N, C-alpha and C positions, 0 to 999 in steps of 0.2 A: 480312488482310482482316477480322480479328476484333477489332481494336483493340490498343492498346499495353499493355505490362506492365512492371513494375519488378523488379529483382533485388536481394534482400537476404538475406544469410546462406544463399546457395545456393537460395533459394526465389523463384520467380517469382509475382508477384501482379498480376492484371489491374487496370487502372485502375478505381477504384471508381465514378467519375462519368462514364463514357463517353458518357452521353446528352448531355453538353455539347459533344462533338466535332462538327465539321461533318459528319464521316463516319468510320466505323470502318476504312475502307481507308486505312491510313497509308502515305504515300510518303516522308516525311522527318520527322525530329525534330531541333530545334536549340535548344540552351540559350543564352540571352543573358546579358550581363554584369549585367543588373538582376535576375537570378534567375528570369526567366520562361522558360517552355518553349513553343515554337511547334511545332504539329503540322500538317504539310502533308497534305492528303487529296485524294481524287478529287472532293470537292464543296466545296472551300474550305479555309481555313486557320483554326486555332484557337489562341488564346493562353491559357495558364494562368499566373496570377501570384498574388501574395498577396491581390490584390483580387478574385480569382475568374476566371471564364472569359469570353472574348470570341471570337466567331467572325466571320470576314469572308468574304463570297461576292461573286459578280458583282452581286447586288442591293444590296450595301452598299459598293461601291467597287472590289472586286478586278476585274482585267481579265478573268479567266477562273477557273473553279472547279477545273480539273484542275491541281493544284499539284505541282511536281516538286522545288522547292528553296526554302529559306528561309535567309537570312543577314543580318547587319547590316554596314553600312559604318562608316567611321571616325567618322562623326558620329552613329552610333546609329540611323540610318534603317534600316527593315526592307525588304530586297529580296526579292521573291517571284517566282520563275520559274514560269511556267505554260505550257500548250500554246497559249496565246493571246498570249504576250508577257510582259513584265515589269511588275510593279507595285511602286512604292516608297512606303512609308508612313512619315510623320514623326510619327505620333501623333495628328495632326489631319486631314490631308488626303492625297490620293493623287496620284502622278504615274505615268504609264504610258509605256512605251517599246515601240515596234513597228517603225517605219520604219528605225531605226538597227541593227536586228538582221538577220542574213542569213536567219533563219527564225524564225517565231513559236513554233516548238516548242522551248522552252527546257528543257534537261536539267539544267543546273547553273549556279548563280551563286556565285562565290567571291571573297572579299576577300584579296588578297595582302598580304604583310607591309609593302609600301610604300603600301598603301591603295588600289591600283588594283582596280576591280571587273571581274572576268572572267566572261563569260557564254558558256557552251557551248550550242550549238543543234544541231539535226539537219543543218544545212547550213553549218557554219562557226562561228567564235567571234568575240567582240568584247571590247575592253578599253576601260574608261572611267576616265580619270584625274581626274575631277572637272570637266573643262573640255571634253573632246572624246572622240569615239568612234573607235576604229580597228578595222577588220575584218581577219581572217586566214582564209585558206583553204589549200587544197592547194598553191597557187602560192607560199605563204609557208612551205612545208615541212611542213604538217600531213600525217600519213599518210592521213587520211581527213577529209572535211568534217564528219562526225558526231562531235562531242565529247561525252564522258560525265562526266568528273570532273577535278578539279585537285588538286595537292598541291605543297608546297614542302619541299625537303630541308634539311638543316642548313646547307648552303651558300647558302641562300635562292634556289636555282635552282627555277624554276617548271616543273612537269610537267603534261602533259595526257594523259588516257586517251581513245582514240578507237575507232572501229569497226574500225580496222585497225592497232592497235599504239599505241605511246606516243611522245611527243616532249618535248624540253626546249627552253625558251625562252632564246635567247642573242642579244644584239645585234640585236634587232628581228626575228629569224627563229626559226622552229621547226626543230629538228634531230631527225630521227627516230632513235630508239634501236634498235640491232641486238639483237634478242632471240634466245634459243635457237631452233633450227629447229623444235622441238616446238610453240612458241607464237608463231612469227613470223607477222605479218600477220593475226592474229586479233583479235576484239573484246576490248578491255579496258574493263571496266565501272566499276571503282573503284580508287582509289589511296589509300595510307596511308603517310606518312613516319615512319620510326623515327629520331627526332632523336638519341637516345642512342647507338644502334649504327651510325648512318650508313648506312641502307638505305631503300629504297622498296619497298613491297609492292604487287603488282598483282593484282587479281581478274579472271580471264579466264573464258571459257566452258569452258576445259579445266582449271581449277584455279588455284592461287596461284603467283605468280612473285616471288622475292625478289631484288632487284638491290642489290648492295653498292656504295655510293658510293665508299668508300675503295679498293676493289680495281680500280675503273675508272680511277683517276687514274694 
């Protein structure tokens, strides 16, 4: 809640020009291919580039100020998840998505390796392939309708963290993963794929879980 800082030579340095941020309550930071950094906050989103700072809020085109996720699609458009839906910015104009979402409370937007845009909400997830939207819920195998994060392992298998465990996407369905009894059916908030060692790390309310891809085959 006090703003971002950078690490260099084991020393943390607070951002020097934090007055340019939409807000100091940072919810997400995303680096883009053009070298820019996007900061999602509770009061909008800010972009830092070689040209300087630009902030976007509800008053300047964003669908809602409470930002949860920022990412870019295969065309370089910026997708911004908020508690009011999704805004997509092409550098000049905005498009907004609400009715295609199972819930307006968007927790994560993720571009998979094949270019599909996945959106996790508090009541289900959606996938957009550039032409159409598909919804998924517990009837499609999700452990919980509340999705939190996505990751892809080194086999290009897509994973999702939910409020009641994790699942893998296969043949149009989600398959729940059996976790150890100590962490079964609990909220998993974040995922990180270790491509080199063939593992997926899961951040839960009771600590970290490491799942080895190779040993599961």
